[in-house]
C-alpha positions in Angstrom: -20.1 20.3 -14.9 -16.9 21.7 -16.6 -13.6 19.8 -16.8 -14.3 16.5 -17.9 -11.4 15.2 -20.0 -11.7 13.1 -23.1 -8.6 11.0 -24.0 -8.0 8.8 -26.9 -7.1 5.2 -26.0 -6.5 1.8 -28.4 -6.8 -0.8 -26.2 -7.2 -4.9 -27.5 -7.0 -3.3 -31.4 -10.4 -1.0 -30.1 -10.2 2.6 -30.5 -12.1 4.6 -27.6 -12.6 7.7 -26.1 -12.6 8.3 -22.6 -14.2 10.6 -20.4 -12.4 11.3 -17.1 -13.0 13.8 -14.0 -10.0 16.0 -13.4 -9.1 13.3 -10.5 -9.0 10.5 -13.3 -12.6 8.8 -12.1 -13.9 7.5 -15.7 -17.3 8.8 -16.4 -18.0 6.9 -19.8 -16.3 6.0 -22.8 -17.4 5.8 -26.4 -16.1 2.6 -28.5 -16.0 3.5 -32.2 -16.3 0.6 -33.7 -19.5 -0.4 -32.2 -20.6 3.5 -32.4 -21.8 3.2 -28.5 -21.2 5.3 -25.3 -21.2 3.1 -22.2 -22.0 5.1 -19.2 -19.9 4.4 -15.7 -21.3 7.0 -14.1 -25.0 7.6 -15.1 -25.8 10.8 -13.1 -23.4 12.4 -15.4 -24.9 11.3 -18.8 -25.8 14.5 -20.3 -21.9 16.1 -19.4 -20.4 13.1 -20.7 -22.5 13.3 -24.0 -21.4 17.0 -24.4 -18.1 16.1 -23.8 -18.2 13.5 -26.5 -20.4 15.5 -28.9 -17.4 16.8 -31.4 -16.4 12.7 -32.2 -19.8 11.2 -32.6 -21.1 10.1 -35.4 -24.6 8.7 -36.8 -26.8 6.9 -34.5 -25.2 6.3 -31.3 -26.3 3.9 -28.6 -25.9 4.8 -25.0 -26.4 2.4 -21.5 -24.2 1.0 -19.0 -21.5 -1.0 -20.0 -22.3 -4.2 -22.0 -22.4 -7.6 -19.4 -18.8 -9.3 -19.9 -18.5 -12.0 -21.6 -17.0 -15.4 -20.3 -13.8 -14.4 -22.5 -13.5 -10.6 -21.0 -13.8 -12.1 -17.1 -11.3 -14.4 -18.2 -9.1 -11.7 -19.5 -9.8 -9.0 -16.4 -8.9 -11.9 -14.1 -5.6 -13.0 -16.1 -2.5 -12.3 -13.9 -0.1 -9.8 -14.9 3.0 -12.7 -15.0 0.7 -14.9 -17.0 -0.1 -12.4 -19.5 1.8 -12.7 -22.9 0.3 -9.5 -24.3 3.0 -7.1 -23.5 5.5 -9.3 -25.1 7.9 -7.3 -27.4 9.1 -8.9 -31.0 12.3 -11.2 -30.0 11.7 -10.9 -26.3 13.4 -13.5 -25.7 16.4 -12.7 -28.1 16.2 -9.1 -26.5 16.9 -10.6 -23.0 19.8 -12.5 -24.5 21.5 -9.8 -25.7 21.0 -7.3 -23.0 22.9 -10.3 -21.1 25.9 -10.7 -23.0 26.9 -6.8 -23.4 28.3 -7.4 -26.4 27.7 -4.5 -29.3 28.5 -6.5 -32.9 26.5 -9.6 -31.4 25.5 -11.0 -34.8 22.2 -11.7 -33.1 21.2 -8.2 -33.0 20.2 -8.5 -37.0 18.0 -11.1 -36.3 16.4 -9.1 -33.1 16.2 -5.9 -36.0 14.3 -8.8 -38.1 11.7 -9.2 -35.5 10.9 -5.9 -34.5 10.5 -4.8 -38.4 8.0 -7.6 -38.9 6.7 -7.0 -35.6 5.6 -3.7 -36.4 4.3 -4.7 -39.8 2.0 -7.2 -38.1 0.8 -4.7 -35.1 -0.6 -2.8 -38.5 -3.1 -5.5 -39.2 -5.0 -5.0 -35.6 -7.1 -2.1 -37.9 -8.4 -5.1 -40.0 -9.7 -7.0 -37.0 -6.1 -9.2 -36.4 -4.6 -9.9 -32.9 -0.9 -10.5 -32.5 1.2 -12.1 -29.6 4.9 -12.0 -30.1 7.8 -14.5 -28.8 5.1 -17.2 -27.3 7.3 -19.5 -25.4 7.1 -23.1 -25.5 7.9 -25.8 -23.0 11.7 -25.9 -23.4 13.3 -23.4 -25.0 11.1 -23.1 -28.2 9.0 -20.0 -29.1 6.8 -19.2 -31.9 7.9 -15.9 -33.1 4.7 -14.2 -33.7 1.0 -15.9 -33.5 -1.5 -14.1 -35.6 -5.6 -14.4 -35.0 -7.7 -12.9 -37.4 -10.4 -13.0 -40.0 -8.3 -15.7 -42.0 -7.6 -17.8 -39.0 -4.5 -18.5 -36.6 -1.2 -17.8 -38.0 2.3 -19.1 -36.3 5.1 -17.4 -37.8 8.7 -18.4 -37.5 11.0 -15.1 -38.8 13.9 -15.6 -40.9 16.6 -12.7 -41.1 18.2 -12.7 -44.9 20.5 -9.6 -44.0 20.5 -8.6 -47.7 21.4 -11.7 -49.0 19.9 -14.3 -51.5 17.6 -17.0 -50.0 17.0 -20.4 -51.6 14.6 -22.9 -50.1 14.7 -26.6 -51.3 12.8 -29.0 -49.7 12.5 -28.4 -46.3 15.5 -26.2 -46.1 16.1 -22.6 -46.8 20.1 -21.3 -47.2 20.8 -17.7 -46.8 23.6 -16.6 -49.1 26.6 -19.1 -48.7 25.3 -20.1 -44.9 24.6 -23.6 -44.3 21.0 -24.8 -45.0 18.6 -25.0 -42.2 15.5 -26.6 -41.9 13.4 -23.8 -41.5 10.2 -25.0 -42.8 10.1 -28.4 -40.7 10.7 -26.2 -37.7 7.9 -23.7 -38.6 5.6 -26.6 -39.1 6.4 -27.9 -36.1 5.9 -24.5 -34.4 2.1 -24.4 -36.1 1.3 -28.2 -34.6 2.2 -27.3 -31.2 0.3 -24.1 -31.3 -2.5 -26.3 -32.7 -2.5 -28.7 -29.9 -2.5 -25.8 -27.2 -5.0 -23.7 -28.7 -7.3 -26.6 -29.9 -7.6 -25.3 -33.5 -6.2 -25.1 -36.9 -3.1 -23.2 -37.1 -1.1 -22.2 -40.3 2.6 -22.3 -40.4 4.2 -19.3 -41.9 8.1 -18.5 -42.8 8.4 -15.1 -42.5 11.6 -13.7 -44.4 12.8 -10.2 -43.6 15.1 -8.5 -45.6 15.9 -10.8 -48.6 17.7 -9.5 -51.6 16.1 -12.2 -53.5 13.9 -15.3 -52.8 14.2 -18.8 -54.3 11.7 -21.1 -53.2 12.2 -24.8 -55.7 9.4 -25.9 -55.7 6.8 -23.9 -53.5 6.3 -25.7 -50.2 2.2 -26.9 -50.3 1.6 -26.3 -46.7 4.2 -23.7 -45.3 3.3 -19.8 -46.7 6.4 -17.6 -47.4 6.1 -14.3 -46.8 8.0 -11.4 -47.4 7.7 -8.3 -44.9 6.5 -6.5 -47.7 3.4 -8.9 -48.1 2.1 -8.9 -44.6 -0.6 -5.8 -45.2 -2.1 -8.2 -47.7 -3.3 -10.5 -44.9 -5.7 -7.5 -44.3 -7.7 -8.6 -47.1 -8.3 -12.2 -45.9 -11.4 -13.4 -44.3 -14.0 -15.8 -44.5 -12.7 -18.2 -41.8 -13.0 -16.7 -37.6 -15.9 -14.5 -36.7 -14.9 -11.6 -34.3 -16.2 -13.3 -31.4 -14.2 -16.3 -32.1 -11.3 -14.3 -32.8 -11.3 -12.7 -29.4 -12.2 -15.9 -27.3 -8.8 -17.8 -28.9 -6.4 -14.7 -28.9 -7.8 -14.4 -24.9 -6.8 -18.3 -24.8 -3.4 -17.7 -26.7 -2.4 -14.6 -24.6 -2.6 -16.9 -21.1 1.0 -18.3 -20.7 -0.6 -21.4 -19.1 -1.8 -22.4 -22.1 1.2 -23.2 -23.7 2.5 -25.1 -20.8 0.7 -28.4 -22.8 2.0 -27.2 -26.3 
């Protein structure tokens, strides 16, 4: 059979090649990470393998799709309105700015910081991390970014320094000559609420974006201070969660209902 199409797709942090008929029906897919070809239409096995041949490497297992796990079934049954995975960085702030219509709104610099940090965090997916943005908590609170990966679960609070000096003293952080804000306490509180909702340990992180200089006196023992340029270093950390644990926690975290009790 001719006319089979091979399309690369990246979904849930995994790289796959999908083989489909001209009408769009899926014939098979190749999971690069697992080095496995799953056949949706077994009668087109040879044709699908021929279409995928230029992309296959090493010993490839071939067979029907694997039996879905409980986490897979929960994810597949999740209503789109309850799924937080599509949230963009600074989602709530973005909506507020759209409603205001003000071009010179100072909150636009905050949104830019959320977006820049979100881009850096999403690059960690190749290292086995999962990321959610703008996780809503009861009331009007948010967890700016939630990371689930080999080194555990991190709740990140974003601080836009806008090219100015940032001084962290005790619980507070002051950008330039601005009034100090208890950023560390707020970061810690977000992590505590995430830990309660997910029933697992969550470490607080204060993510600083755009600081000309960062001074922490003394360095906080329980809140990690992370500049946007240091995000890539998280890819080297591990030893806490297995891949199956990561997927299970991520599946729970992306469900909006999980956070109703946070």
